C-alpha positions as CSV (number, residue, x, y, z in Angstrom):
1,M,-0.3,149.7,-155.3
2,K,-3.1,149.4,-152.8
3,P,-2.5,147.3,-149.7
4,I,-3.9,143.8,-150.1
5,K,-6.3,142.6,-147.5
6,N,-4.8,139.3,-146.3
7,T,-7.8,137.1,-146.7
8,D,-7.8,133.4,-147.6
9,V,-9.5,134.1,-150.9
10,L,-8.3,137.4,-152.2
11,V,-4.5,136.9,-152.0
12,P,-4.5,133.5,-153.8
13,I,-6.7,135.0,-156.6
14,L,-4.4,138.0,-157.0
15,L,-1.3,135.7,-157.1
16,A,-2.9,133.5,-159.7
17,E,-3.8,136.5,-161.8
18,K,-0.1,137.8,-161.6
19,I,1.2,134.3,-162.5
20,D,-1.2,134.2,-165.5
21,K,-0.2,137.7,-166.6
22,I,3.6,136.8,-166.5
23,S,2.9,133.6,-168.4
24,G,1.0,135.5,-171.0
25,S,3.7,138.2,-171.3
26,I,6.3,135.5,-171.9
27,R,4.2,133.7,-174.5
28,H,3.5,137.0,-176.3
29,Q,7.1,137.9,-176.4
30,L,8.1,134.4,-177.6
31,E,5.4,134.6,-180.4
32,I,7.1,137.8,-181.6
33,E,10.6,136.3,-181.5
34,F,9.7,133.0,-183.1
35,K,7.6,134.7,-185.9
36,V,10.8,135.9,-187.5
37,Y,11.7,132.2,-188.1
38,E,8.1,131.4,-189.1
39,L,7.5,129.2,-186.1
40,N,4.8,129.2,-183.5
41,V,5.6,129.1,-179.8
42,E,5.1,125.3,-179.5
43,Q,7.5,124.6,-182.4
44,G,10.1,126.9,-180.9
45,L,9.8,125.3,-177.5
46,I,10.0,121.8,-179.0
47,L,13.3,122.8,-180.7
48,E,14.5,124.3,-177.4
49,E,13.6,121.2,-175.5
50,L,15.5,119.0,-178.0
51,N,18.4,121.3,-177.8
52,Y,18.5,121.2,-174.0
53,H,18.3,117.4,-173.9
54,R,20.7,116.8,-176.8
55,E,22.6,114.1,-174.9
56,H,19.8,111.7,-175.4
57,T,17.0,111.3,-177.8
58,T,13.5,112.1,-176.7
59,T,10.2,110.5,-177.6
60,Q,7.3,112.4,-179.1
61,K,5.2,111.5,-176.1
62,E,7.9,112.9,-173.7
63,L,8.0,116.1,-175.6
64,G,4.3,116.5,-175.5
65,R,4.1,115.8,-171.8
66,K,7.1,118.1,-170.9
67,L,5.6,121.0,-172.9
68,R,2.0,120.2,-171.8
69,L,0.8,119.7,-175.4
70,A,-2.1,117.4,-176.3
71,R,-1.0,114.4,-178.3
72,Y,-2.4,115.7,-181.6
73,S,-0.8,119.1,-181.0
74,A,2.7,117.6,-180.3
75,S,2.3,115.4,-183.4
76,R,1.2,118.2,-185.7
77,N,3.9,120.6,-184.5
78,I,6.6,117.9,-184.9
79,D,5.2,117.1,-188.4
80,N,5.6,120.8,-189.3
81,L,9.2,120.9,-187.9
82,E,10.0,117.7,-189.8
83,S,8.7,119.1,-193.1
84,L,10.9,122.2,-192.5
85,G,13.9,120.0,-192.0
86,Y,14.5,120.9,-188.4
87,V,13.8,117.5,-186.8
88,K,13.7,113.9,-187.7
89,R,11.7,111.0,-186.3
90,F,12.8,107.4,-186.0
91,K,11.6,104.2,-184.4
92,D,13.1,103.4,-181.0
93,P,15.2,100.3,-181.5
94,D,14.1,99.1,-178.1
95,S,10.4,99.5,-178.7
96,A,8.7,99.5,-182.1
97,R,5.8,101.5,-180.7
98,R,7.9,104.4,-179.5
99,V,8.9,107.2,-181.9
100,K,11.9,109.3,-181.0
101,V,12.7,112.8,-182.2
102,S,16.0,114.5,-182.7
103,L,17.4,117.7,-184.2
104,T,18.8,117.8,-187.7
105,R,21.8,119.9,-188.5
106,S,19.7,122.9,-189.5
107,G,17.4,122.3,-186.5
108,D,20.5,122.3,-184.3
109,K,21.6,125.6,-185.6
110,L,18.2,127.2,-185.3
111,A,17.7,125.7,-181.8
112,S,20.9,127.3,-180.6
113,I,19.6,130.7,-181.8
114,L,16.2,130.1,-180.2
115,S,17.8,129.1,-176.9
116,S,19.5,132.5,-176.8
117,L,16.3,134.3,-177.7
118,I,14.4,132.5,-175.0
119,R,17.0,133.3,-172.3
120,N,16.8,136.9,-173.3
121,V,13.0,137.0,-173.1
122,Y,13.2,135.5,-169.6
123,K,15.9,137.9,-168.5
124,D,13.8,140.9,-169.8
125,I,10.6,139.7,-168.0
126,F,12.4,139.4,-164.7
127,S,14.8,142.4,-165.2
128,N,12.9,144.5,-162.6
129,L,14.1,142.1,-159.9
130,D,17.7,142.0,-158.6
131,G,19.5,138.7,-158.2
132,K,18.4,138.2,-154.6
133,E,14.8,138.9,-155.4
134,Q,14.9,136.5,-158.3
135,T,16.4,133.8,-156.0
136,N,13.7,134.5,-153.4
137,L,10.9,134.3,-156.0
138,F,12.3,131.0,-157.3
139,K,12.3,129.6,-153.8
140,I,8.7,130.7,-153.2
141,M,7.5,129.4,-156.6
142,T,9.3,126.0,-155.9
143,K,7.1,125.6,-152.8
144,L,3.9,125.8,-154.9
């Protein structure tokens, strides 16, 4: 690797390109893993998010915000997951305007499988870094 000139412009551009490349690699690998279950990345991540926060129900709006999905995209992906029997929607008893989403039994089983796949993808992506390097990278990224 060529030495990087430490300029105010070049280094941030190169860092942004590396972050974008890592993000793209993760997305590509998740696409491959989720395709086996006939899901797109967004659907797989919705199931993962519901699995992670299983102790409380989540609104459709919260899911969209957390996963950075446009409102229509969150709704469409949840529609698809609902038609596949993986999630169910219901009105929030505290607010008639809010729609909550939770996993069904089959969604719960699939979400557990996907959680394991996602962890493995993340482990593979960062496998070239030892534990200390991963910790340091996390500390640096947290500052951004």
